[in-house]
Structure formats: C-alpha cells, structure tokens
C-alpha positions in Angstrom: 102.0 87.3 113.8 102.1 85.4 117.2 98.7 84.6 116.9 99.2 83.3 113.6 102.5 81.0 114.7 100.3 79.8 117.6 97.7 78.9 115.5 100.1 77.0 112.8 102.1 75.4 115.9 98.7 73.5 117.3 97.5 72.8 114.3 101.0 71.0 113.2 99.7 68.6 116.0 96.6 67.6 113.9 98.4 67.1 110.8 100.9 65.1 112.5 98.4 62.6 114.1 96.6 62.1 110.5 99.6 61.4 108.9 100.5 58.9 111.4 96.8 57.3 111.1 97.1 57.3 107.5 100.0 54.9 107.3 97.8 52.1 107.7 95.1 50.8 105.1 91.9 53.2 105.6 88.8 52.1 107.2 85.4 52.6 105.5 82.3 53.0 107.7 79.7 53.2 105.0 79.0 52.8 101.1 75.5 54.5 100.2 74.2 53.8 97.1 71.9 55.8 94.9 73.0 59.1 96.7 72.1 62.5 95.3 73.6 65.0 97.6 77.4 64.2 97.3 78.0 65.9 94.1 75.7 66.1 90.5 73.7 63.0 89.3 73.4 59.4 90.8 76.3 58.8 92.9 77.6 56.2 95.2 79.5 57.4 98.3 82.3 55.8 100.1 82.9 57.2 103.6 86.3 56.7 104.8 86.8 56.8 108.8 89.1 59.3 110.4 89.3 63.0 110.2 91.4 65.4 111.3 88.5 67.9 112.4 86.2 67.3 115.1 83.4 69.6 114.3 81.0 70.2 117.1 78.0 70.0 114.7 79.1 66.7 112.8 76.1 64.2 112.2 78.3 61.3 111.9 80.4 61.0 114.7 81.4 57.3 113.9 83.2 59.0 111.2 86.0 60.9 113.4 88.3 58.2 114.6 90.9 56.5 112.3 90.4 52.9 114.0 87.0 50.7 114.1 85.0 51.0 117.1 81.8 50.0 118.6 78.3 51.3 118.3 75.0 50.2 119.3 72.3 50.5 116.3 68.7 51.5 117.0 67.7 47.9 118.7 70.8 48.1 121.2 72.7 45.4 119.1 76.3 46.1 118.8 78.1 46.6 115.7 81.9 47.5 114.5 82.2 50.6 112.6 84.8 50.5 110.1 86.1 47.8 108.0 89.0 47.4 105.2 88.5 46.8 101.5 91.0 46.0 98.7 91.0 48.2 96.1 90.0 45.6 93.8 86.9 45.1 96.0 85.8 48.5 96.1 86.1 48.8 92.2 83.8 45.9 91.6 81.3 47.4 94.1 81.5 50.8 92.3 81.4 49.4 88.7 77.8 47.4 89.7 76.0 50.7 89.4 78.0 52.2 86.2 74.7 52.3 84.4 73.2 54.9 86.7 76.3 57.1 86.7 76.2 57.1 82.9 72.2 57.9 82.7 72.6 60.8 85.1 75.8 62.3 85.1 76.9 60.9 88.2 79.7 58.8 89.6 81.6 57.9 92.9 82.3 60.5 95.8 85.0 59.7 98.2 84.0 61.2 101.5 84.5 60.8 105.5 85.4 61.8 107.8 88.2 63.0 105.6 89.2 60.9 102.7 92.3 62.9 102.0 93.6 62.1 105.4 93.7 58.5 104.5 96.6 56.5 102.7 97.3 58.9 99.5 98.6 56.0 97.6 95.8 53.4 98.1 93.4 56.9 97.5 94.8 58.1 94.4 95.1 54.3 93.0 91.4 53.9 93.7 90.5 57.0 91.7 92.7 56.1 88.8 91.4 52.8 88.8 87.7 54.3 88.4 88.8 56.9 86.2 90.2 54.3 83.9 86.9 52.3 83.6 85.0 55.7 83.0 83.8 56.3 86.5 84.0 60.0 87.4 85.3 60.6 90.8 84.4 63.4 93.5 86.4 64.2 96.3 84.8 65.5 99.2 87.2 67.3 101.7 87.6 69.6 104.6 90.9 70.8 103.3 92.5 70.6 106.3 95.1 68.3 105.2 98.8 68.8 103.5 99.0 70.0 100.2 100.6 66.6 98.6 97.5 64.6 99.5 95.6 67.1 96.8 98.2 66.3 94.3 98.3 62.9 94.5 94.6 62.8 93.5 94.3 65.8 91.2 94.9 63.8 87.9 92.0 61.4 88.8 89.4 63.8 90.4 86.6 65.4 88.2 85.0 67.7 91.3 86.1 68.7 94.7 83.6 69.0 97.1 85.2 71.7 99.3 83.7 72.7 102.8 84.5 76.0 104.1 83.1 76.2 107.9 84.4 79.4 108.9 86.1 82.1 107.1 87.1 83.5 110.6 90.2 81.4 112.1 89.3 81.6 116.0 85.8 80.3 115.1 87.3 77.7 113.1 89.4 76.4 115.5 86.7 76.7 118.5 84.1 74.7 117.0 86.3 72.4 114.5 89.6 71.9 117.0 92.1 73.7 114.2 92.5 77.0 112.8 91.5 77.4 109.0 95.1 78.6 107.6 95.7 75.4 105.5 92.0 74.9 104.9 92.1 78.3 102.6 95.6 78.0 101.2 94.5 74.6 100.0 91.4 76.0 98.6 93.8 79.0 97.0 95.8 76.4 95.6 93.0 74.0 94.1 91.2 77.0 92.5 95.1 78.0 90.9 95.0 74.3 89.3 92.0 74.7 87.6 90.0 72.3 89.6 86.2 72.2 89.5 85.2 73.4 92.9 81.7 73.1 94.6 82.2 75.2 97.8 80.1 74.0 100.4 79.1 76.1 103.3 77.5 75.2 106.4 74.7 77.8 107.9 75.1 78.2 111.7 72.8 80.6 112.9 74.4 83.6 114.5 77.9 82.2 113.8 78.8 82.4 110.1 75.6 83.7 109.0 76.1 87.2 110.1 76.4 90.2 107.7 80.2 90.5 108.6 80.9 87.1 107.9 79.2 86.8 105.0 81.0 89.9 103.8 84.4 88.9 104.9 83.8 85.5 102.9 82.6 87.3 99.6 85.6 89.5 100.0 88.2 86.9 100.4 87.1 84.9 97.6 87.0 87.8 95.3 90.8 89.2 96.7 92.0 85.6 96.1 90.1 85.3 92.7 88.9 81.9 93.6 87.2 80.2 90.9 84.3 78.3 92.1 81.8 76.0 89.8 79.2 76.2 92.5 78.4 77.2 96.2 76.3 74.8 98.1 74.5 76.4 101.2 74.0 73.5 103.7 71.6 74.4 106.3 72.6 72.9 110.0 70.7 69.6 111.1 70.8 67.6 114.1 70.0 64.3 112.5 72.9 62.7 114.1 72.1 63.6 118.0 71.2 59.5 118.4 74.5 58.5 117.3 76.5 59.9 120.0 74.9 58.3 122.6 75.2 55.2 120.8 78.7 55.6 120.7 79.1 56.3 124.2 80.0 60.2 124.0 78.6 63.3 124.8 76.5 65.0 122.0 78.0 68.3 120.9 75.2 69.3 118.5 73.7 72.7 120.0 73.4 75.0 117.0 70.7 76.6 115.4 69.2 76.3 111.6 68.9 79.7 110.0 65.2 80.5 108.9 64.3 79.8 105.3 63.6 83.6 104.9 67.6 84.0 106.1 68.7 81.2 103.7 66.9 82.9 100.9 68.6 86.0 101.6 72.1 84.5 102.0 71.3 82.5 98.4 70.6 86.0 96.6 73.5 87.6 98.1 75.9 85.4 97.1 74.4 85.0 93.7 75.3 88.6 93.2 79.0 87.3 92.8 78.5 83.8 91.7 76.0 82.8 89.4 75.3 79.2 90.6 74.4 79.2 94.4 72.4 76.0 95.7 70.6 75.1 99.0 71.6 71.5 99.5 74.1 69.5 97.9 
C-alpha cells in the first residue's frame, strides 16, 4: 500500500501540471490530412501540443511540451512548433474533406501530445461541432488524465484509441514518468460507459512482450471485463530520432522492435481472447 500511495502522490504532480497548462487555449503542432493510421477510414488528425507523460520512445518529441517551441527543419531553418486555432477555423479545415470521411467511414482524430490534457471546454465543443455536421470523432489518448476530461468528450466521440504502454506500473513509471494507476482506472470506466475502444499496445522487445507481461495483460483485461472493439499492435520504431537534435534535446529512443515472428505470435495469442487484433493502426 505504501508503494501505491507513493505512486499516487508522485503522479498527482503530473496531473496538477497538466491542469495548469490546460487553462490556456490549446496549441496545435500539426494537422495531418488523409491519415490512415489514426482510426478507421480516411481521417484528418489534429495533433495537440502537450502531454502529462514523457515516453522514452516518443517519435514526436515536439508534442511533449504545452507551449510553442523552436525546432530546426531538415534544412536547418528555424520554425515555431505550435499555434492556436479558433474552433471555427478548425471546423472549416475539417469540413473541407468531409466527402472523403463519408466515403471511407473515416472522420477526424484528436491526438497529441495528449488531447485530453487540453482545455476540456474547447475540446468538447470542437467535438460537438464536428459531430453536429456529421463528422465522426476519434480520441487518441494515453489515459493519464482526470476522468472529468473523458466525461466532457464522451457524448461527442465515436471511438477512443486508448494507449496502454505497460500493465506493470513500475515499468510504466520508469519509461513514461508516471505510474499507470489512473490509466487503468480510466480504461475500466470507459469500458463500463460503453465506449468503442481500440486498445493500442506499443511493442517494446524484452519489456512488454514477455510471456509474463502478456499473461498479466490478458488476465487483467479478462478479470476487469474490459470490452474492446479492437486491439492494435504497434511495433516500436525510431522514425523520430532526428527530431530530438532538431529540438536541442538528447534522444531517448533506445529500444528494440520485436521480430516479425514474435509480433505474429503475440497477435495469435491475443486473438484467442479478443477476436479483432490488428498489427498497426
């Protein structure tokens, strides 16, 4: 119990920092059109800036801080990452591609950083406005936010892309900066609320791909009765390594991708208890 209390106390600092940052209007560092990896169909993904976690494998380190920052491009030209948009402006940008969403079963994905670490009034109103004109909304989240952030967007969101980094809380804290207590609790509540959940599992060789960790994950999902629409396996990659230098930071991407055979075995193992398990997503 002392260990759990220690985790909660330390994690509270992350939540307080997140809530303080979310008092301001959110910053967006990228709007990616014709995305096919952030939910079903053709989508536009809005990447909000700022996250309560700092995952060592993060391939978008420019997403971690809540404030705008300078970053060098491939030609060593300086650019500012992060700008504010009005809700009206974002709705107009999203609506321009509505025909592609309608034809493909796609929509708009709110990502980050962590979208649910932003101003919840802004985020929920943006989701409501999009849903009002017939655009499906997906929320890509790490789950490390107060439940009130989920409650604000639940009525206007069709899918939750839910990242679960580690079932082990100590490993979660070591590699993301915070334990997973809140992440697991929010996943339980989201499932109980009847949300459509795509559980996203990053695969890090030797860390969360061992028999022990996979069994613990399967046991927890079964014991808690977590209802999932899909499981997406996301093998580790280091595509964002150059970005750390462009931001003047030390790169923390020092992990290994599981082999294709191991990924296939993990997929087969999880399919035994969950019908829809995909590689990628």
